[in-house]
TORNUTI-383423 format. One record per atom (N, C-alpha, C): x, y, z; atom name; residue in three letters; chain. Coordinates in steps of 0.001 Angstrom, whole numbers, plus 500000, padded with zeros to 6 digits. Example, Ala and Ser with C-alpha at 12.3 -4.5 7.8 and 13.67 -1.06 7.14 Angstrom:
2
    east   north      up  nulo  guvo  doke
  513190  494310  507800     N   ALA     A
  512300  495500  507800    CA   ALA     A
  513200  496700  507800     C   ALA     A
  512850  497750  507080     N   SER     A
  513670  498940  507140    CA   SER     A
  512900  500030  507870     C   SER     A
//
This chain:
174
    east   north      up  nulo  guvo  doke
  359366  085295  799519     N   MET     A
  359842  084832  798528    CA   MET     A
  359122  083744  798652     C   MET     A
  357930  083394  797951     N   ASN     A
  357288  082420  797911    CA   ASN     A
  356772  081950  796748     C   ASN     A
  356570  082637  795747     N   ARG     A
  356632  082279  794357    CA   ARG     A
  357288  082886  793296     C   ARG     A
  358201  082292  792926     N   VAL     A
  359301  083166  792232    CA   VAL     A
  359698  082527  790569     C   VAL     A
  359496  083463  789566     N   MET     A
  359684  083127  788243    CA   MET     A
  361065  083272  787923     C   MET     A
  361593  082713  787799     N   VAL     A
  363269  082726  787677    CA   VAL     A
  363404  082937  786068     C   VAL     A
  363465  083467  785367     N   ILE     A
  363878  084080  783717    CA   ILE     A
  364915  084960  783145     C   ILE     A
  365466  084202  782188     N   GLY     A
  366717  085245  781764    CA   GLY     A
  366972  085515  780624     C   GLY     A
  367567  085940  780199     N   VAL     A
  368414  086431  778937    CA   VAL     A
  368113  085667  777573     C   VAL     A
  368657  084157  778089     N   SER     A
  369182  083433  776956    CA   SER     A
  369121  081727  777567     C   SER     A
  369481  081022  776686     N   ALA     A
  369629  079500  777537    CA   ALA     A
  371124  079763  777455     C   ALA     A
  371604  079055  778134     N   GLY     A
  373039  078876  778843    CA   GLY     A
  372957  080258  779964     C   GLY     A
  371969  080421  780279     N   VAL     A
  372572  081780  781447    CA   VAL     A
  372700  081667  783010     C   VAL     A
  371639  080105  783184     N   GLY     A
  371920  079350  784217    CA   GLY     A
  371020  079701  785059     C   GLY     A
  369600  079520  784737     N   LYS     A
  368142  079863  784862    CA   LYS     A
  368148  078336  786012     C   LYS     A
  368801  076844  784591     N   SER     A
  367892  075723  785831    CA   SER     A
  369075  075953  787337     C   SER     A
  370476  075970  786894     N   THR     A
  371115  076056  787897    CA   THR     A
  371035  076777  789063     C   THR     A
  370344  078121  788532     N   PHE     A
  370163  079445  789945    CA   PHE     A
  368948  078433  790799     C   PHE     A
  367936  078096  789540     N   ALA     A
  366410  077549  790391    CA   ALA     A
  366578  076443  791653     C   ALA     A
  367646  075967  791185     N   ARG     A
  367897  074550  791780    CA   ARG     A
  368379  074952  793160     C   ARG     A
  369489  075840  792626     N   LYS     A
  370299  076297  794558    CA   LYS     A
  369308  077346  795081     C   LYS     A
  368470  077965  794435     N   LEU     A
  367555  078937  795133    CA   LEU     A
  366345  077720  795931     C   LEU     A
  365762  076903  795580     N   GLY     A
  364957  076001  795974    CA   GLY     A
  365421  075367  797300     C   GLY     A
  367232  074786  796890     N   GLN     A
  367852  074010  798330    CA   GLN     A
  367863  075284  799193     C   GLN     A
  367825  076426  799156     N   MET     A
  367926  077658  800023    CA   MET     A
  367349  077716  801113     C   MET     A
  366103  078306  799943     N   LEU     A
  364889  078164  800739    CA   LEU     A
  363725  077340  800912     C   LEU     A
  364303  075758  801162     N   HIS     A
  363148  074903  800706    CA   HIS     A
  361889  074998  799919     C   HIS     A
  362176  075196  798944     N   ILE     A
  361043  075838  798072    CA   ILE     A
  360866  074534  796636     C   ILE     A
  359638  074362  796570     N   PRO     A
  359779  072954  794879    CA   PRO     A
  360325  073743  794090     C   PRO     A
  361010  073433  793085     N   VAL     A
  361301  073999  791887    CA   VAL     A
  360761  073385  790729     C   VAL     A
  360313  073936  789808     N   TYR     A
  359973  073511  788402    CA   TYR     A
  360164  074180  787223     C   TYR     A
  360649  072462  786247     N   HIS     A
  361986  073544  785254    CA   HIS     A
  360549  073041  783774     C   HIS     A
  360533  074715  783131     N   LEU     A
  359213  074270  782365    CA   LEU     A
  359590  073286  781094     C   LEU     A
  360762  073407  781085     N   ASP     A
  361836  072815  779467    CA   ASP     A
  360513  070380  779628     C   ASP     A
  360493  070424  780923     N   THR     A
  360148  069481  781551    CA   THR     A
  358804  069247  781452     C   THR     A
  357756  070438  781139     N   TYR     A
  356378  070470  780479    CA   TYR     A
  356342  070614  779178     C   TYR     A
  357053  071274  779017     N   PHE     A
  356927  071336  777310    CA   PHE     A
  357231  070354  776595     C   PHE     A
  358891  069773  776593     N   TRP     A
  359684  068555  776049    CA   TRP     A
  358480  067176  776032     C   TRP     A
  358040  066768  775860     N   LYS     A
  358083  064799  775904    CA   LYS     A
  359377  064587  774945     C   LYS     A
  359213  062614  775832     N   ALA     A
  360881  062170  775213    CA   ALA     A
  360580  062041  774177     C   ALA     A
  361830  062289  773474     N   GLY     A
  362071  061881  772185    CA   GLY     A
  361969  063739  771487     C   GLY     A
  362130  064517  772359     N   TRP     A
  361810  065969  772002    CA   TRP     A
  360615  066258  770949     C   TRP     A
  359624  066038  771492     N   ILE     A
  357912  066027  771112    CA   ILE     A
  357347  067296  771972     C   ILE     A
  357153  068779  771379     N   GLU     A
  356052  069868  772009    CA   GLU     A
  355299  069111  772195     C   GLU     A
  355139  069903  773580     N   ALA     A
  353620  069465  774420    CA   ALA     A
  352682  070390  773470     C   ALA     A
  351078  069999  773537     N   SER     A
  350084  071073  772527    CA   SER     A
  350604  072427  773912     C   SER     A
  349955  073553  773022     N   ASN     A
  349823  074564  773730    CA   ASN     A
  348665  074755  774669     C   ASN     A
  347597  073546  774887     N   GLU     A
  346651  073745  775600    CA   GLU     A
  347557  073047  776635     C   GLU     A
  347906  071995  776884     N   GLU     A
  348290  071019  778023    CA   GLU     A
  349825  071816  778858     C   GLU     A
  350705  072017  777609     N   PHE     A
  351618  073103  778432    CA   PHE     A
  351114  074224  779221     C   PHE     A
  350048  074869  778566     N   SER     A
  349252  076075  780253    CA   SER     A
  349019  075884  781095     C   SER     A
  347760  074284  780573     N   GLU     A
  347655  073508  781578    CA   GLU     A
  348340  072956  782940     C   GLU     A
  349435  073085  782374     N   ALA     A
  349990  072409  783373    CA   ALA     A
  350592  073383  784221     C   ALA     A
  351516  074482  783491     N   GLN     A
  351527  075516  784391    CA   GLN     A
  350446  076125  785638     C   GLN     A
  349103  076513  784945     N   ARG     A
  348067  076855  785840    CA   ARG     A
  347880  075980  786913     C   ARG     A
  348617  074693  786754     N   THR     A
  348297  073548  787910    CA   THR     A
  349744  074007  788859     C   THR     A
  350589  074742  788705     N   LEU     A
  351971  074902  789005    CA   LEU     A
  351566  076129  789849     C   LEU     A
  350965  076853  788870     N   VAL     A
  350858  078586  790113    CA   VAL     A
  349915  078451  791428     C   VAL     A
  348929  077658  791262     N   GLU     A
  347822  077405  792192    CA   GLU     A
  348616  077087  793393     C   GLU     A
  349799  075869  793477     N   LYS     A
  350742  075794  794876    CA   LYS     A
  350645  076747  795610     C   LYS     A
  351011  077189  796475     N   GLU     A
  351077  077668  797928    CA   GLU     A
  352668  078152  797291     C   GLU     A
  353505  077662  797337     N   LYS     A
  355024  077962  797134    CA   LYS     A
  355758  077093  795531     C   LYS     A
  356811  077642  795040     N   TRP     A
  357207  077540  794367    CA   TRP     A
  357901  078517  793356     C   TRP     A
  358689  077837  792614     N   ILE     A
  359830  078580  791466    CA   ILE     A
  360253  077900  790524     C   ILE     A
  359421  078590  789212     N   ILE     A
  359420  078111  788052    CA   ILE     A
  360149  078397  787083     C   ILE     A
  360808  077943  786778     N   GLU     A
  361899  078323  785812    CA   GLU     A
  362221  078168  783729     C   GLU     A
  362640  078934  783553     N   GLY     A
  362265  079264  781591    CA   GLY     A
  361522  080214  781602     C   GLY     A
  361927  080721  780139     N   ASN     A
  361405  081801  779789    CA   ASN     A
  360156  081397  779176     C   ASN     A
  359849  080705  778004     N   TYR     A
  358312  080753  776943    CA   TYR     A
  357623  081520  777524     C   TYR     A
  357977  082753  776696     N   SER     A
  357225  083906  776773    CA   SER     A
  355851  083592  776312     C   SER     A
  355453  082967  775147     N   LYS     A
  354333  082778  775171    CA   LYS     A
  352927  082231  776128     C   LYS     A
  353784  082111  776954     N   THR     A
  353126  081435  777884    CA   THR     A
  353451  082426  779235     C   THR     A
  354119  083397  779487     N   ILE     A
  354217  083764  781051    CA   ILE     A
  353450  084796  781880     C   ILE     A
  352453  084629  780487     N   GLN     A
  350671  085485  781554    CA   GLN     A
  350704  084901  782563     C   GLN     A
  350724  083635  782605     N   ILE     A
  350306  082643  783559    CA   ILE     A
  350928  082434  785097     C   ILE     A
  352259  082912  784914     N   ARG     A
  353331  083110  785971    CA   ARG     A
  353454  083897  786441     C   ARG     A
  353661  084953  785960     N   GLU     A
  353689  086398  785907    CA   GLU     A
  352578  087311  786486     C   GLU     A
  351620  086393  786190     N   SER     A
  349737  086806  787745    CA   SER     A
  349721  086415  788509     C   SER     A
  350775  085039  788655     N   SER     A
  350854  084990  789896    CA   SER     A
  352196  084699  791041     C   SER     A
  352847  085038  790671     N   CYS     A
  354524  085126  790950    CA   CYS     A
  354404  086208  792677     C   CYS     A
  355505  086379  793473     N   ASP     A
  355457  087654  793938    CA   ASP     A
  356902  088427  793804     C   ASP     A
  358082  086978  793080     N   THR     A
  359249  087356  793072    CA   THR     A
  359805  087710  791169     C   THR     A
  360161  088296  790756     N   VAL     A
  360511  088195  789499    CA   VAL     A
  362235  087734  789822     C   VAL     A
  363173  086369  789137     N   ILE     A
  364161  087331  789419    CA   ILE     A
  364962  086752  787999     C   ILE     A
  365493  087660  787224     N   TYR     A
  366305  088170  785804    CA   TYR     A
  367545  088041  785814     C   TYR     A
  368051  086654  785386     N   LEU     A
  369203  086699  784734    CA   LEU     A
  370036  086797  783478     C   LEU     A
  370935  088089  783437     N   GLU     A
  371381  088165  782060    CA   GLU     A
  373132  088637  781844     C   GLU     A
  373671  087125  781764     N   LEU     A
  375235  087395  781056    CA   LEU     A
  375317  087743  779780     C   LEU     A
  376624  087879  779377     N   PRO     A
  377181  087886  778105    CA   PRO     A
  376543  087177  777518     C   PRO     A
  376404  087903  775918     N   LEU     A
  375793  086343  774964    CA   LEU     A
  377148  085151  774734     C   LEU     A
  378363  085664  774586     N   ARG     A
  379257  084718  774711    CA   ARG     A
  379521  083726  775484     C   ARG     A
  379491  084425  777046     N   THR     A
  378932  083621  778524    CA   THR     A
  377636  082156  778007     C   THR     A
  376507  082706  778064     N   CYS     A
  375990  082022  777142    CA   CYS     A
  375887  080768  776124     C   CYS     A
  376309  081318  774923     N   LEU     A
  377428  080330  774130    CA   LEU     A
  377953  079242  774332     C   LEU     A
  378771  080028  775468     N   TYR     A
  380239  078771  775801    CA   TYR     A
  379223  078091  776976     C   TYR     A
  378224  078582  777423     N   ARG     A
  377849  077247  778613    CA   ARG     A
  376593  076201  778011     C   ARG     A
  375873  076644  776918     N   VAL     A
  375294  075526  776356    CA   VAL     A
  375899  074961  774999     C   VAL     A
  377154  075037  774498     N   VAL     A
  378276  074069  774031    CA   VAL     A
  379111  073299  775495     C   VAL     A
  379366  073577  776363     N   LYS     A
  379627  073377  777821    CA   LYS     A
  379225  071990  777979     C   LYS     A
  377586  072533  778250     N   ARG     A
  376277  071653  778643    CA   ARG     A
  376604  070653  777606     C   ARG     A
  376706  070793  776807     N   PHE     A
  376455  069700  775664    CA   PHE     A
  377575  068881  775924     C   PHE     A
  378315  069134  775772     N   LEU     A
  380350  067975  775927    CA   LEU     A
  379514  067040  777005     C   LEU     A
  379281  067820  778330     N   THR     A
  379143  067939  779731    CA   THR     A
  378184  065901  779429     C   THR     A
  377036  066312  778731     N   ASN     A
  376167  065849  778761    CA   ASN     A
  375841  064962  777111     C   ASN     A
  376461  064889  776746     N   ILE     A
  376083  063893  775464    CA   ILE     A
  375831  062271  775440     C   ILE     A
  374803  062296  775114     N   GLY     A
  373976  060572  775297    CA   GLY     A
  373184  060909  776620     C   GLY     A
  373286  061931  777644     N   ASN     A
  372332  061616  778678    CA   ASN     A
  371152  062613  778520     C   ASN     A
  370296  062824  779863     N   THR     A
  369148  063942  779888    CA   THR     A
  369845  064611  780967     C   THR     A
  369721  065701  781210     N   ARG     A
  369871  066898  782032    CA   ARG     A
  368630  066346  783036     C   ARG     A
  368788  066955  784584     N   PRO     A
  367739  066746  785200    CA   PRO     A
  366316  068104  785387     C   PRO     A
  367321  068551  784424     N   ASP     A
  365901  069675  784469    CA   ASP     A
  365182  069273  783138     C   ASP     A
  365240  068303  782441     N   MET     A
  364498  067555  781664    CA   MET     A
  364183  066744  781352     C   MET     A
  362806  066429  780469     N   THR     A
  361990  064931  780424    CA   THR     A
  362529  063914  779779     C   THR     A
  362378  062927  780756     N   ILE     A
  363677  061790  780324    CA   ILE     A
  363288  061427  779099     C   ILE     A
  364375  060978  777894     N   GLY     A
  363859  060845  776232    CA   GLY     A
  364255  061779  775997     C   GLY     A
  364858  062646  776891     N   CYS     A
  365239  064185  776179    CA   CYS     A
  366537  064131  775571     C   CYS     A
  367841  063261  775309     N   THR     A
  368913  063317  775123    CA   THR     A
  369589  064481  774718     C   THR     A
  370891  064957  774932     N   GLU     A
  370870  066112  774951    CA   GLU     A
  371435  066505  773256     C   GLU     A
  371386  067429  773348     N   LYS     A
  371078  067904  771447    CA   LYS     A
  372020  069514  771511     C   LYS     A
  373002  069523  770536     N   LEU     A
  372618  070650  769882    CA   LEU     A
  372583  070612  768826     C   LEU     A
  372240  071829  767507     N   ASP     A
  372824  072355  766383    CA   ASP     A
  372378  073774  766079     C   ASP     A
  373004  073997  764908     N   TRP     A
  373218  075078  764504    CA   TRP     A
  371955  076320  765056     C   TRP     A
  370661  075457  764627     N   LYS     A
  369171  076251  764915    CA   LYS     A
  369357  077101  765892     C   LYS     A
  369639  076229  767044     N   PHE     A
  369049  076629  768305    CA   PHE     A
  370511  077928  768678     C   PHE     A
  372030  077439  767953     N   ILE     A
  372663  078632  768448    CA   ILE     A
  372435  079739  767763     C   ILE     A
  372078  079392  766680     N   LYS     A
  371263  080872  765575    CA   LYS     A
  370210  081433  766529     C   LYS     A
  369132  080802  767082     N   PHE     A
  368145  081538  767680    CA   PHE     A
  368489  082000  768798     C   PHE     A
  369408  081413  769389     N   ILE     A
  370621  082249  770709    CA   ILE     A
  370803  083214  769841     C   ILE     A
  372004  083241  769510     N   ILE     A
  371989  084669  768680    CA   ILE     A
  371401  085701  768141     C   ILE     A
  370198  085110  767610     N   SER     A
  369852  086107  766474    CA   SER     A
  368263  086943  767749     C   SER     A
  368704  086621  769028     N   THR     A
  366968  086632  769883    CA   THR     A
  367651  087620  771144     C   THR     A
  369429  087059  771568     N   TYR     A
  369651  088002  772617    CA   TYR     A
  369215  089455  772862     C   TYR     A
  370118  090148  771667     N   PHE     A
  370218  091300  772344    CA   PHE     A
  368194  091977  772053     C   PHE     A
  367766  091651  771117     N   ALA     A
  366092  091600  771169    CA   ALA     A
  365459  091629  772569     C   ALA     A
  365822  090324  773467     N   ARG     A
  365543  090303  773972    CA   ARG     A
  366007  091040  775445     C   ARG     A
  367013  091402  775605     N   LYS     A
  367701  092251  776831    CA   LYS     A
  367225  093555  776903     C   LYS     A
  366913  094111  775394     N   GLU     A
  366049  095080  775419    CA   GLU     A
  364187  094943  775599     C   GLU     A
  364118  093929  775251     N   LYS     A
  362766  094031  775471    CA   LYS     A
  362390  093710  776926     C   LYS     A
  363395  093385  777851     N   MET     A
  363237  092596  779329    CA   MET     A
  363008  093496  780416     C   MET     A
  363769  095174  779143     N   LYS     A
  364352  096166  780168    CA   LYS     A
  362786  096693  780657     C   LYS     A
  361694  096704  779547     N   GLU     A
  360490  097227  779413    CA   GLU     A
  359862  096511  780236     C   GLU     A
  360150  095003  780558     N   LYS     A
  358851  094029  781383    CA   LYS     A
  359309  093940  782271     C   LYS     A
  360871  093576  783098     N   LEU     A
  360445  094255  784330    CA   LEU     A
  360348  095531  785144     C   LEU     A
  360566  096796  784323     N   LYS     A
  359630  097787  784812    CA   LYS     A
  357895  097511  785442     C   LYS     A
  357853  096810  783691     N   GLN     A
  356239  096073  784086    CA   GLN     A
  356053  095196  785479     C   GLN     A
  356679  094485  785436     N   TYR     A
  356674  093648  787187    CA   TYR     A
  356879  094516  788084     C   TYR     A
  357654  096123  788117     N   GLU     A
  357682  096499  789461    CA   GLU     A
  356276  097183  789320     C   GLU     A
  355383  098104  788419     N   SER     A
  354242  098394  788521    CA   SER     A
  353403  097505  789252     C   SER     A
  353542  096316  788762     N   MET     A
  351779  095236  789516    CA   MET     A
  352841  095089  790439     C   MET     A
  354117  095202  791449     N   GLY     A
  354034  095231  792799    CA   GLY     A
  354675  093977  792425     C   GLY     A
  355760  093223  791977     N   LYS     A
  356264  092466  792191    CA   LYS     A
  357809  092941  792969     C   LYS     A
  357837  092005  793359     N   LYS     A
  359968  091899  793425    CA   LYS     A
  360290  091808  792253     C   LYS     A
  361028  092286  791956     N   VAL     A
  362027  092631  791013    CA   VAL     A
  363765  092544  791213     C   VAL     A
  364477  091201  790411     N   ILE     A
  366244  091226  790833    CA   ILE     A
  366687  090841  789649     C   ILE     A
  367850  091382  789647     N   VAL     A
  368418  091680  788357    CA   VAL     A
  369595  090923  788692     C   VAL     A
  370404  089857  787961     N   LEU     A
  371591  090020  788164    CA   LEU     A
  372595  089569  787067     C   LEU     A
  373659  090324  786967     N   LYS     A
  374020  090608  785575    CA   LYS     A
  375511  089783  785147     C   LYS     A
  376323  089248  786784     N   THR     A
  377216  088292  786620    CA   THR     A
  377134  087198  787687     C   THR     A
  378599  086445  786581     N   LYS     A
  378136  084864  787927    CA   LYS     A
  378319  085715  789172     C   LYS     A
  379610  086657  789644     N   GLU     A
  379312  087038  790893    CA   GLU     A
  378247  087601  791872     C   GLU     A
  377567  088094  791160     N   GLU     A
  376406  088967  791787    CA   GLU     A
  375342  087449  791639     C   GLU     A
  375356  086879  790691     N   ILE     A
  374403  085757  791396    CA   ILE     A
  375031  084466  791972     C   ILE     A
  375902  084243  792549     N   ASP     A
  376913  083798  793488    CA   ASP     A
  376945  084328  794463     C   ASP     A
  376402  085362  795028     N   SER     A
  376715  086194  795805    CA   SER     A
  375344  086423  796335     C   SER     A
  374163  086584  795781     N   PHE     A
  372989  086397  795638    CA   PHE     A
  372442  085555  796588     C   PHE     A
  372719  084322  795909     N   ILE     A
  372336  082582  796989    CA   ILE     A
  373664  082476  797782     C   ILE     A
  374468  082901  798213     N   ILE     A
  375319  082659  799648    CA   ILE     A
  374756  084101  800553     C   ILE     A
  374547  084912  799959     N   LYS     A
  373485  085399  801007    CA   LYS     A
  372057  085527  801248     C   LYS     A
  371554  084354  801054     N   LEU     A
  370338  083624  801660    CA   LEU     A
  370860  082964  802686     C   LEU     A
  371481  082334  802527     N   GLY     A
  372524  081643  803699    CA   GLY     A
  370836  080907  805193     C   GLY     A
  371495  080495  805379     N   PRO     A
  370534  079869  806807    CA   PRO     A
  369078  080673  807575     C   PRO     A
  369626  082161  807296     N   SER     A
  368706  083103  807844    CA   SER     A
  367722  082967  807145     C   SER     A
  367615  083178  805829     N   SER     A
  366798  083283  805216    CA   SER     A
  364842  082228  805128     C   SER     A
  365728  080912  805906     N   LYS     A
  364692  079862  805461    CA   LYS     A
  363223  080367  806571     C   LYS     A
//
């Protein structure tokens, strides 16, 4: 597990937190795609700029790249050796997005670009709700595809599975 792609069913599933903990346990640098996609003031990077940043990251010997961004996922999936997919219930993802907003009002999260203070709007909530179930179905096929490509695929569907996975890594996996 040297080049790990952490993806999930939705915002709020815990990709950033999980990737950070995984990176600490494995002593592998973690890269949050939100910091490459968003510029200060919530301005989107160009597709070329965002893609080039990812091509640079995947050339590294070891990495954990966290984030979905399906339009550029082929850059990461071709270079990763492990895919970790997080899938929690929709209500949990929504709860966590609201909690994250309330906890970080007026601040920038560590996994975001400086100048992107925490925000929450109806458009984002609607996006989460309207894409959740379709993504869940699409990921079943995508994960099979990754396995057929020889990737190690790890699916974690409960908070207990996620926590247990990190704990089991322990000092012996470094």
